[in-house]
N, C-alpha and C positions, 0 to 999 in steps of 0.2 A: 658743922652748921646748914643747915636744911631748908633751903627754899621756896614757896611755891606761892602761887600767884592766885590766888581764890576771888572768884565775878566778887563784888562789895555788893549786898541788899541793900536795901532802900532804906530799911532800915540804921544802914550805918554810915550814910552819909555823908551826915554832919559832924560825927567823929576825921571822916575822910577830909573834908573840910575848912575844919581848924585845924588838925594836922599839915596841911598842904599849904597854909597859910603863913603857920606859926616854923618852918620851914622853909618856909621861903623867902618870909621875914630877916630872917640870920643873916646872909648875904645880904641886903637892904642896909641893915642897921649897922653891919661893919662898916660896910662903904661910905653909906650916908650920914647917918646918927639916925637915930628916932624921931620922925617927927610924928606920929601917932598916927600914919593913915595906914588904911588894910594896902599890903603889899599885891597879893593878888585878890579882886574882888570876886566875893560872892558867887555872886553872878556871872564872871568867867569861868570858874568852874563848872558850875549846875549847868552853861551851856556846856560847857566839851562835855557834862554828860550826855545832854544829847543830839553832840553833830551824828550826823550819816553815818555808821559804821560802825561807835565808839563803843568803845570795853572797858568797863572801870575795873581795876581787881586792887584788893587789898594786897602785899608786900608780905608773906608771914615767916616769922621766924621760928623756928619750935614752938609750934604753935600761937607764939603770940604775932598781933598786928605789928609792924616797923615799919611802914611805909605803904604806898598806894599806887597806882599808874592810872591816865588813859589814854587806849593807843583808837588812832582811827584804822579798822583794817578796810579796803577796799580788794574784795575777792576778784574785784574783773580784772584791774592793774595789776595786781600784787604790791603796789607802791607803799606805804601804808606808814602812816605818821606817829611818832609818841607824842602827843599831844601834852601830856601831864606828866612828873614820872618826880617821886621824892621821901626821901625817909628819911625819918622821924627824928628832931636835931638832936637826940637822946643815944639818935644810934649809928653815926659819924663816922668814917672812918673805921669800919670794921667787916669791909667786905660785902657787906650786902645789897649793896647799889649796884655791884658789877655780878654779882648771885642773882641777882632780880633780873637786871638785861639779862644774863645767857638763860636765865627763863625763859624771856619775852621769846628771846632766836629761838630755842625751841618748843616754843607754845606755838611756834606763828611762820615754819618750815619754808611756805612756799615764797616769804617775802621779796619782790627781788632790789625792793631800795628801803630804805628805810629813813626817815626825813624829820628832824625836830626842828624847833628854834630855840637859844637864851638870848638874856639880855650881855652887853659887851663888858660888863662890870665882875660878872659870873664866873672868876677864877677858876673856883672848882669846879662846876659845872664841862668848861670849854675842857678844863683835861679830863677829869672823866669819858667827856664824848669822844674826844682825841687817843687818850694816853689809858683808856682802858677798855672800850669798848669799839674803836677799831672808826669812826666819823672823821671824816672829813667837812670840813668849812669847804661851803662850798657859794655864799653869800653873805656880804654884810650890808643891811638893812641902815638908813641911814635917812635925816628932814631929806638929801636929795634923791633916793632909790628907797621907798618907802613900801612893807610889809603889806603885801594886801589885807590879810590876817589883822593887824595891826590897826589898819585906819582909820575907824569905830572909836577907838580908844582915845582918852581925855591925855591930856599933856604932860595929865601930874605922875606917871606911870615913871616910877625910878627910873634911872637912864635914858628919858625919853624917844626917842625911836631908832637905838640903837641897837642892834640883834643880829646874833652871826643866824645864820641857816646851815646844819649839819645835814649831810647824806650821808648813808652809807650801803652801798652796792655788796647787794650777797653775795656771794662766787657759789654757785654749784656744781 
Protein backbone atom coordinates (compact mmCIF):
# COMPACT_ATOMS: atom_id res chain seq x y z
CA UNK A 1 0.00 0.00 0.00
CA UNK A 2 1.35 3.39 -1.00
CA UNK A 3 0.00 6.45 0.82
CA UNK A 4 0.62 9.94 -0.52
CA UNK A 5 -0.38 13.39 0.67
CA UNK A 6 -1.39 15.45 -2.33
CA UNK A 7 -2.44 19.09 -1.95
CA UNK A 8 -6.21 19.42 -2.30
CA UNK A 9 -7.21 21.47 -5.33
CA UNK A 10 -9.98 24.06 -5.06
CA UNK A 11 -12.25 21.92 -7.25
CA UNK A 12 -11.81 18.98 -4.82
CA UNK A 13 -12.88 20.86 -1.70
CA UNK A 14 -16.57 20.02 -2.03
CA UNK A 15 -15.81 16.29 -2.04
CA UNK A 16 -13.42 16.80 0.88
CA UNK A 17 -16.23 18.45 2.90
CA UNK A 18 -18.80 15.75 2.07
CA UNK A 19 -16.32 12.97 2.89
CA UNK A 20 -15.20 14.45 6.21
CA UNK A 21 -18.80 15.02 7.28
CA UNK A 22 -19.59 11.36 6.56
CA UNK A 23 -16.48 10.14 8.39
CA UNK A 24 -17.15 12.26 11.49
CA UNK A 25 -20.85 11.37 11.52
CA UNK A 26 -20.12 7.65 11.91
CA UNK A 27 -18.82 8.00 15.49
CA UNK A 28 -21.53 10.44 16.51
CA UNK A 29 -24.30 8.16 15.24
CA UNK A 30 -22.73 5.19 17.06
CA UNK A 31 -22.56 7.18 20.31
CA UNK A 32 -25.69 9.35 20.26
CA UNK A 33 -27.90 8.15 17.39
CA UNK A 34 -28.78 10.11 14.27
CA UNK A 35 -30.57 13.37 14.90
CA UNK A 36 -30.12 14.51 11.29
CA UNK A 37 -27.79 17.42 12.16
CA UNK A 38 -24.43 18.10 10.56
CA UNK A 39 -21.74 16.70 12.82
CA UNK A 40 -19.02 18.99 11.58
CA UNK A 41 -20.57 22.07 10.02
CA UNK A 42 -19.49 22.97 6.50
CA UNK A 43 -18.50 26.41 7.77
CA UNK A 44 -16.04 24.89 10.26
CA UNK A 45 -14.34 22.83 7.54
CA UNK A 46 -14.21 25.83 5.20
CA UNK A 47 -12.78 27.98 8.01
CA UNK A 48 -10.03 25.41 8.62
CA UNK A 49 -8.99 25.75 4.96
CA UNK A 50 -8.46 29.48 5.58
CA UNK A 51 -6.57 29.35 8.89
CA UNK A 52 -3.24 31.15 8.81
CA UNK A 53 -0.65 28.56 7.77
CA UNK A 54 -3.26 25.95 6.79
CA UNK A 55 -2.39 23.33 4.21
CA UNK A 56 -5.00 20.88 2.96
CA UNK A 57 -4.12 17.46 1.57
CA UNK A 58 -5.94 14.51 0.10
CA UNK A 59 -4.81 11.18 1.50
CA UNK A 60 -4.28 9.03 -1.58
CA UNK A 61 -3.82 5.26 -1.60
CA UNK A 62 -2.70 3.69 -4.85
CA UNK A 63 -4.08 6.64 -6.84
CA UNK A 64 -7.48 6.82 -5.06
CA UNK A 65 -8.51 9.56 -2.58
CA UNK A 66 -9.29 7.76 0.71
CA UNK A 67 -9.28 10.66 3.17
CA UNK A 68 -7.90 14.07 3.89
CA UNK A 69 -6.18 16.33 6.37
CA UNK A 70 -5.84 20.00 7.19
CA UNK A 71 -2.61 20.99 8.90
CA UNK A 72 -1.71 24.35 10.39
CA UNK A 73 2.02 24.86 9.94
CA UNK A 74 3.90 27.52 11.92
CA UNK A 75 7.33 27.85 10.33
CA UNK A 76 8.55 30.22 13.08
CA UNK A 77 7.82 28.07 16.14
CA UNK A 78 7.53 24.65 14.43
CA UNK A 79 4.61 23.98 16.76
CA UNK A 80 2.09 22.63 14.28
CA UNK A 81 -1.55 21.66 14.53
CA UNK A 82 -3.48 18.79 13.06
CA UNK A 83 -6.76 20.62 12.49
CA UNK A 84 -8.58 17.80 10.70
CA UNK A 85 -7.78 14.24 9.72
CA UNK A 86 -10.16 11.67 8.36
CA UNK A 87 -10.22 8.39 6.51
CA UNK A 88 -13.29 7.59 4.42
CA UNK A 89 -15.71 5.31 6.26
CA UNK A 90 -15.30 2.42 3.82
CA UNK A 91 -11.52 2.50 4.35
CA UNK A 92 -11.36 2.27 8.17
CA UNK A 93 -9.18 -0.32 9.90
CA UNK A 94 -6.85 -0.80 6.94
CA UNK A 95 -3.79 1.06 8.25
CA UNK A 96 -4.47 4.14 6.15
CA UNK A 97 -4.64 6.56 9.08
CA UNK A 98 -1.34 5.35 10.54
CA UNK A 99 0.35 5.50 7.14
CA UNK A 100 -1.06 8.99 6.55
CA UNK A 101 0.25 10.16 9.92
CA UNK A 102 3.72 8.78 9.09
CA UNK A 103 3.57 10.67 5.77
CA UNK A 104 2.63 13.88 7.61
CA UNK A 105 5.58 13.53 9.97
CA UNK A 106 7.89 12.85 7.03
CA UNK A 107 6.55 15.88 5.12
CA UNK A 108 7.18 18.22 8.08
CA UNK A 109 10.37 16.90 9.75
CA UNK A 110 11.16 20.29 11.32
CA UNK A 111 8.09 20.03 13.58
CA UNK A 112 8.93 20.23 17.29
CA UNK A 113 5.40 19.64 18.62
CA UNK A 114 2.20 18.44 16.98
CA UNK A 115 -1.11 19.32 18.61
CA UNK A 116 -4.69 18.22 17.98
CA UNK A 117 -8.04 17.88 19.75
CA UNK A 118 -10.82 15.33 19.58
CA UNK A 119 -14.20 14.93 21.34
CA UNK A 120 -14.18 12.78 24.47
CA UNK A 121 -16.47 10.14 22.93
CA UNK A 122 -14.28 9.51 19.88
CA UNK A 123 -12.77 6.29 21.19
CA UNK A 124 -11.30 5.37 17.80
CA UNK A 125 -9.53 8.75 17.62
CA UNK A 126 -8.22 8.51 21.17
CA UNK A 127 -6.85 5.03 20.48
CA UNK A 128 -5.38 6.21 17.17
CA UNK A 129 -3.63 9.30 18.51
CA UNK A 130 -2.32 7.73 21.72
CA UNK A 131 -1.60 4.12 20.76
CA UNK A 132 -0.81 4.39 17.06
CA UNK A 133 0.73 7.85 16.64
CA UNK A 134 2.42 8.48 19.99
CA UNK A 135 0.46 11.52 21.15
CA UNK A 136 -0.19 12.18 24.83
CA UNK A 137 -3.35 13.64 26.32
CA UNK A 138 -2.30 16.92 27.91
CA UNK A 139 -5.57 18.68 28.61
CA UNK A 140 -9.27 17.96 29.06
CA UNK A 141 -11.67 20.69 27.99
CA UNK A 142 -15.06 20.80 29.67
CA UNK A 143 -17.64 23.43 30.75
CA UNK A 144 -15.31 24.51 33.59
CA UNK A 145 -12.21 24.61 31.40
CA UNK A 146 -13.18 25.68 27.88
CA UNK A 147 -11.03 25.44 24.78
CA UNK A 148 -10.49 28.88 23.27
CA UNK A 149 -10.92 27.35 19.79
CA UNK A 150 -14.42 26.11 20.50
CA UNK A 151 -15.91 28.97 22.53
CA UNK A 152 -17.59 30.39 19.44
CA UNK A 153 -19.41 27.13 18.65
CA UNK A 154 -22.98 26.60 19.65
CA UNK A 155 -23.87 24.12 22.35
CA UNK A 156 -25.37 21.70 19.84
CA UNK A 157 -22.03 20.07 19.09
CA UNK A 158 -22.31 16.34 19.85
CA UNK A 159 -20.73 15.73 23.23
CA UNK A 160 -20.90 19.40 24.17
CA UNK A 161 -17.76 21.07 25.43
CA UNK A 162 -15.87 17.88 26.25
CA UNK A 163 -12.62 17.49 24.29
CA UNK A 164 -9.17 16.08 24.82
CA UNK A 165 -6.12 18.02 23.66
CA UNK A 166 -3.19 15.91 22.53
CA UNK A 167 0.46 16.74 21.94
CA UNK A 168 3.26 14.82 20.35
CA UNK A 169 6.75 16.09 21.12
CA UNK A 170 9.04 15.13 18.28
CA UNK A 171 12.48 13.87 19.15
CA UNK A 172 15.44 15.22 17.25
